[in-house]
KELUMFI-301740 format. One record per atom (N, C-alpha, C): residue in three letters; atom name; x, y, z. Coordinates in Angstrom, 1 decimal, padded with zeros to 4 digits. Each point is the difference from the previous one (the first is absolute). Last residue first. Layout:
<sites>
<site res="Ala" atom="CA" xx="X" yy="Y" zz="Z"/>
...
</sites>
This chain:
<sites>
<site res="Trp" atom="N" xx="003.1" yy="-008.1" zz="-013.6"/>
<site res="Trp" atom="CA" xx="000.7" yy="001.2" zz="000.5"/>
<site res="Trp" atom="C" xx="000.5" yy="000.8" zz="-001.1"/>
<site res="Asp" atom="N" xx="-004.4" yy="-003.3" zz="-000.2"/>
<site res="Asp" atom="CA" xx="001.4" yy="000.1" zz="-000.3"/>
<site res="Asp" atom="C" xx="000.6" yy="001.3" zz="000.6"/>
<site res="Glu" atom="N" xx="-004.5" yy="-002.9" zz="001.8"/>
<site res="Glu" atom="CA" xx="000.5" yy="001.1" zz="-000.8"/>
<site res="Glu" atom="C" xx="001.5" yy="-000.1" zz="-000.2"/>
<site res="Thr" atom="N" xx="-002.6" yy="-003.2" zz="002.7"/>
<site res="Thr" atom="CA" xx="-000.8" yy="000.2" zz="-001.2"/>
<site res="Thr" atom="C" xx="000.5" yy="001.1" zz="-000.9"/>
<site res="Arg" atom="N" xx="002.0" yy="-001.4" zz="004.2"/>
<site res="Arg" atom="CA" xx="-000.2" yy="-001.2" zz="-000.8"/>
<site res="Arg" atom="C" xx="-000.7" yy="000.2" zz="-001.3"/>
<site res="Met" atom="N" xx="000.9" yy="003.5" zz="003.2"/>
<site res="Met" atom="CA" xx="001.3" yy="-000.6" zz="-000.3"/>
<site res="Met" atom="C" xx="-000.1" yy="-001.3" zz="-000.9"/>
<site res="Leu" atom="N" xx="-003.9" yy="002.2" zz="001.8"/>
<site res="Leu" atom="CA" xx="000.6" yy="000.8" zz="-001.0"/>
<site res="Leu" atom="C" xx="001.3" yy="-000.6" zz="-000.5"/>
<site res="Ser" atom="N" xx="-002.5" yy="-001.5" zz="003.8"/>
<site res="Ser" atom="CA" xx="-000.3" yy="-000.7" zz="-001.3"/>
<site res="Ser" atom="C" xx="000.6" yy="000.8" zz="-001.1"/>
<site res="Glu" atom="N" xx="-000.2" yy="001.6" zz="004.5"/>
<site res="Glu" atom="CA" xx="001.2" yy="-000.8" zz="-000.3"/>
<site res="Glu" atom="C" xx="-000.1" yy="-000.7" zz="-001.3"/>
<site res="Pro" atom="N" xx="-002.6" yy="004.7" zz="000.7"/>
<site res="Pro" atom="CA" xx="-000.1" yy="-001.4" zz="000.6"/>
<site res="Pro" atom="C" xx="001.2" yy="-000.8" zz="-000.5"/>
<site res="Arg" atom="N" xx="002.0" yy="003.0" zz="000.9"/>
<site res="Arg" atom="CA" xx="-001.3" yy="-000.1" zz="000.5"/>
<site res="Arg" atom="C" xx="-001.0" yy="000.2" zz="-001.1"/>
<site res="Ala" atom="N" xx="005.7" yy="-001.2" zz="000.9"/>
<site res="Ala" atom="CA" xx="-001.1" yy="000.4" zz="-000.8"/>
<site res="Ala" atom="C" xx="-001.3" yy="-000.2" zz="000.8"/>
<site res="Thr" atom="N" xx="005.9" yy="000.1" zz="000.4"/>
<site res="Thr" atom="CA" xx="-001.3" yy="-000.3" zz="000.5"/>
<site res="Thr" atom="C" xx="-001.0" yy="000.5" zz="-000.9"/>
<site res="Glu" atom="N" xx="005.7" yy="-000.7" zz="001.0"/>
<site res="Glu" atom="CA" xx="-001.0" yy="000.0" zz="-001.0"/>
<site res="Glu" atom="C" xx="-001.4" yy="-000.4" zz="000.6"/>
<site res="Leu" atom="N" xx="005.6" yy="001.5" zz="001.3"/>
<site res="Leu" atom="CA" xx="-001.4" yy="-000.1" zz="000.4"/>
<site res="Leu" atom="C" xx="-000.9" yy="000.0" zz="-001.2"/>
<site res="Val" atom="N" xx="004.8" yy="000.0" zz="-000.3"/>
<site res="Val" atom="CA" xx="-000.1" yy="-000.2" zz="001.5"/>
<site res="Val" atom="C" xx="-001.5" yy="-000.1" zz="000.5"/>
<site res="Leu" atom="N" xx="003.5" yy="-000.6" zz="-004.6"/>
<site res="Leu" atom="CA" xx="-001.4" yy="000.2" zz="000.4"/>
<site res="Leu" atom="C" xx="-000.1" yy="-000.3" zz="001.4"/>
<site res="Ser" atom="N" xx="004.6" yy="001.7" zz="-002.6"/>
<site res="Ser" atom="CA" xx="-000.7" yy="-001.1" zz="000.8"/>
<site res="Ser" atom="C" xx="-001.4" yy="000.4" zz="000.3"/>
<site res="Asn" atom="N" xx="003.5" yy="002.7" zz="-002.2"/>
<site res="Asn" atom="CA" xx="-000.6" yy="-001.0" zz="-000.9"/>
<site res="Asn" atom="C" xx="-000.7" yy="-001.1" zz="000.7"/>
<site res="Gly" atom="N" xx="000.4" yy="004.5" zz="002.5"/>
<site res="Gly" atom="CA" xx="001.0" yy="-000.4" zz="-001.0"/>
<site res="Gly" atom="C" xx="-000.7" yy="-000.9" zz="-001.0"/>
<site res="Ala" atom="N" xx="-003.0" yy="000.0" zz="003.2"/>
<site res="Ala" atom="CA" xx="001.2" yy="000.7" zz="000.6"/>
<site res="Ala" atom="C" xx="001.2" yy="-000.4" zz="-000.9"/>
<site res="Tyr" atom="N" xx="-005.8" yy="000.1" zz="-000.7"/>
<site res="Tyr" atom="CA" xx="001.4" yy="-000.5" zz="-000.3"/>
<site res="Tyr" atom="C" xx="001.0" yy="000.8" zz="000.9"/>
<site res="Val" atom="N" xx="-005.7" yy="-001.3" zz="-000.4"/>
<site res="Val" atom="CA" xx="001.0" yy="000.9" zz="000.5"/>
<site res="Val" atom="C" xx="001.4" yy="-000.7" zz="-000.1"/>
<site res="Lys" atom="N" xx="-005.4" yy="-000.3" zz="-002.1"/>
<site res="Lys" atom="CA" xx="001.3" yy="-000.6" zz="000.2"/>
<site res="Lys" atom="C" xx="001.0" yy="001.0" zz="000.5"/>
<site res="Val" atom="N" xx="-005.8" yy="-000.7" zz="-000.5"/>
<site res="Val" atom="CA" xx="001.2" yy="000.8" zz="000.4"/>
<site res="Val" atom="C" xx="001.2" yy="-000.9" zz="000.1"/>
<site res="Trp" atom="N" xx="-005.5" yy="000.5" zz="-001.7"/>
<site res="Trp" atom="CA" xx="001.1" yy="-001.0" zz="000.0"/>
<site res="Trp" atom="C" xx="001.2" yy="000.9" zz="000.2"/>
<site res="Ile" atom="N" xx="-005.8" yy="000.5" zz="000.4"/>
<site res="Ile" atom="CA" xx="001.3" yy="000.6" zz="-000.1"/>
<site res="Ile" atom="C" xx="001.1" yy="-001.1" zz="000.2"/>
<site res="Gly" atom="N" xx="-005.7" yy="000.7" zz="-001.8"/>
<site res="Gly" atom="CA" xx="001.0" yy="-000.5" zz="001.0"/>
<site res="Gly" atom="C" xx="001.3" yy="000.7" zz="-000.1"/>
<site res="Glu" atom="N" xx="-004.0" yy="001.2" zz="-002.4"/>
<site res="Glu" atom="CA" xx="-000.4" yy="-001.3" zz="000.3"/>
<site res="Glu" atom="C" xx="001.0" yy="-000.7" zz="001.1"/>
<site res="Leu" atom="N" xx="-001.8" yy="005.2" zz="-001.8"/>
<site res="Leu" atom="CA" xx="001.2" yy="-000.8" zz="000.5"/>
<site res="Leu" atom="C" xx="-000.5" yy="-001.3" zz="000.5"/>
<site res="Lys" atom="N" xx="-002.2" yy="003.4" zz="-003.9"/>
<site res="Lys" atom="CA" xx="-000.2" yy="-000.7" zz="001.3"/>
<site res="Lys" atom="C" xx="001.2" yy="-000.8" zz="000.4"/>
<site res="Asp" atom="N" xx="-001.9" yy="004.6" zz="-003.4"/>
<site res="Asp" atom="CA" xx="000.8" yy="-001.2" zz="000.2"/>
<site res="Asp" atom="C" xx="-000.2" yy="-000.6" zz="001.4"/>
<site res="Lys" atom="N" xx="-001.8" yy="003.9" zz="-004.1"/>
<site res="Lys" atom="CA" xx="-000.1" yy="-000.6" zz="001.3"/>
<site res="Lys" atom="C" xx="000.8" yy="-001.2" zz="000.1"/>
<site res="Ser" atom="N" xx="000.0" yy="004.9" zz="-003.0"/>
<site res="Ser" atom="CA" xx="-000.1" yy="-001.4" zz="000.0"/>
<site res="Ser" atom="C" xx="-000.2" yy="-000.5" zz="001.4"/>
<site res="Gln" atom="N" xx="-001.3" yy="004.8" zz="-002.9"/>
<site res="Gln" atom="CA" xx="000.7" yy="-000.7" zz="001.1"/>
<site res="Gln" atom="C" xx="-000.1" yy="-001.5" zz="-000.1"/>
<site res="Arg" atom="N" xx="-002.2" yy="003.5" zz="-002.7"/>
<site res="Arg" atom="CA" xx="001.3" yy="-000.3" zz="-000.5"/>
<site res="Arg" atom="C" xx="000.9" yy="-000.7" zz="001.1"/>
<site res="Ser" atom="N" xx="-005.7" yy="000.1" zz="-000.9"/>
<site res="Ser" atom="CA" xx="001.1" yy="000.4" zz="000.8"/>
<site res="Ser" atom="C" xx="001.3" yy="-000.4" zz="-000.6"/>
<site res="Lys" atom="N" xx="-004.3" yy="001.0" zz="-003.1"/>
<site res="Lys" atom="CA" xx="000.5" yy="-001.0" zz="001.0"/>
<site res="Lys" atom="C" xx="001.2" yy="000.6" zz="000.7"/>
<site res="Gly" atom="N" xx="-002.1" yy="002.3" zz="-003.7"/>
<site res="Gly" atom="CA" xx="-001.0" yy="-000.1" zz="001.1"/>
<site res="Gly" atom="C" xx="000.5" yy="-001.0" zz="001.1"/>
<site res="Ala" atom="N" xx="002.3" yy="000.7" zz="-004.1"/>
<site res="Ala" atom="CA" xx="000.2" yy="001.2" zz="000.8"/>
<site res="Ala" atom="C" xx="-001.0" yy="-000.1" zz="001.2"/>
<site res="Asp" atom="N" xx="002.4" yy="-004.1" zz="-002.7"/>
<site res="Asp" atom="CA" xx="-001.3" yy="000.6" zz="000.1"/>
<site res="Asp" atom="C" xx="000.1" yy="001.2" zz="001.0"/>
<site res="Gly" atom="N" xx="004.5" yy="-001.2" zz="-002.5"/>
<site res="Gly" atom="CA" xx="-001.0" yy="-000.8" zz="000.8"/>
<site res="Gly" atom="C" xx="-001.3" yy="000.8" zz="000.0"/>
<site res="Lys" atom="N" xx="004.5" yy="001.1" zz="-001.8"/>
<site res="Lys" atom="CA" xx="-001.1" yy="-000.1" zz="-000.9"/>
<site res="Lys" atom="C" xx="-001.2" yy="-000.8" zz="000.6"/>
<site res="Trp" atom="N" xx="004.9" yy="003.0" zz="001.3"/>
<site res="Trp" atom="CA" xx="-001.0" yy="-001.0" zz="000.5"/>
<site res="Trp" atom="C" xx="-001.2" yy="000.0" zz="-001.0"/>
<site res="Thr" atom="N" xx="005.2" yy="001.3" zz="-001.5"/>
<site res="Thr" atom="CA" xx="-001.2" yy="000.6" zz="000.6"/>
<site res="Thr" atom="C" xx="-001.0" yy="-001.2" zz="000.4"/>
<site res="Trp" atom="N" xx="005.7" yy="001.4" zz="-001.3"/>
<site res="Trp" atom="CA" xx="-001.1" yy="-001.0" zz="000.1"/>
<site res="Trp" atom="C" xx="-001.2" yy="000.6" zz="000.6"/>
<site res="Gly" atom="N" xx="004.1" yy="002.4" zz="-000.5"/>
<site res="Gly" atom="CA" xx="-000.4" yy="-000.4" zz="-001.3"/>
<site res="Gly" atom="C" xx="-001.1" yy="-001.0" zz="000.0"/>
<site res="Asp" atom="N" xx="003.2" yy="000.1" zz="004.1"/>
<site res="Asp" atom="CA" xx="-000.2" yy="001.1" zz="-000.8"/>
<site res="Asp" atom="C" xx="-000.5" yy="-000.4" zz="-001.4"/>
<site res="Met" atom="N" xx="-000.9" yy="-003.5" zz="003.8"/>
<site res="Met" atom="CA" xx="001.2" yy="000.7" zz="-000.5"/>
<site res="Met" atom="C" xx="-000.5" yy="001.1" zz="-000.9"/>
<site res="Leu" atom="N" xx="-003.1" yy="-001.7" zz="004.1"/>
<site res="Leu" atom="CA" xx="000.4" yy="-000.3" zz="-001.4"/>
<site res="Leu" atom="C" xx="001.2" yy="000.8" zz="-000.4"/>
<site res="Lys" atom="N" xx="-000.7" yy="-001.5" zz="005.1"/>
<site res="Lys" atom="CA" xx="-000.5" yy="001.0" zz="-000.9"/>
<site res="Lys" atom="C" xx="000.4" yy="-000.4" zz="-001.4"/>
<site res="Thr" atom="N" xx="-000.7" yy="-002.4" zz="005.4"/>
<site res="Thr" atom="CA" xx="000.7" yy="000.2" zz="-001.3"/>
<site res="Thr" atom="C" xx="-000.6" yy="001.1" zz="-000.8"/>
<site res="Glu" atom="N" xx="000.2" yy="-002.3" zz="005.4"/>
<site res="Glu" atom="CA" xx="-000.7" yy="000.9" zz="-001.0"/>
<site res="Glu" atom="C" xx="000.9" yy="000.2" zz="-001.2"/>
<site res="Lys" atom="N" xx="-000.4" yy="-004.1" zz="003.9"/>
<site res="Lys" atom="CA" xx="000.8" yy="000.9" zz="-000.8"/>
<site res="Lys" atom="C" xx="-000.8" yy="000.8" zz="-000.9"/>
<site res="Met" atom="N" xx="-001.5" yy="-002.1" zz="004.8"/>
<site res="Met" atom="CA" xx="-000.1" yy="-000.3" zz="-001.4"/>
<site res="Met" atom="C" xx="000.8" yy="001.1" zz="-000.7"/>
</sites>
């Protein structure tokens, strides 16, 4: 997961009693491999990602 910070001059106004961390869940992976301009491999797990999601 990518960690980010607020830009200078911005402050966190969230509830001080709650965690400032986020949680995320990986639902799948979709990989495309190119050699120059040629697509040489495309795969996804689950395979349904290629039908239900936009690249």
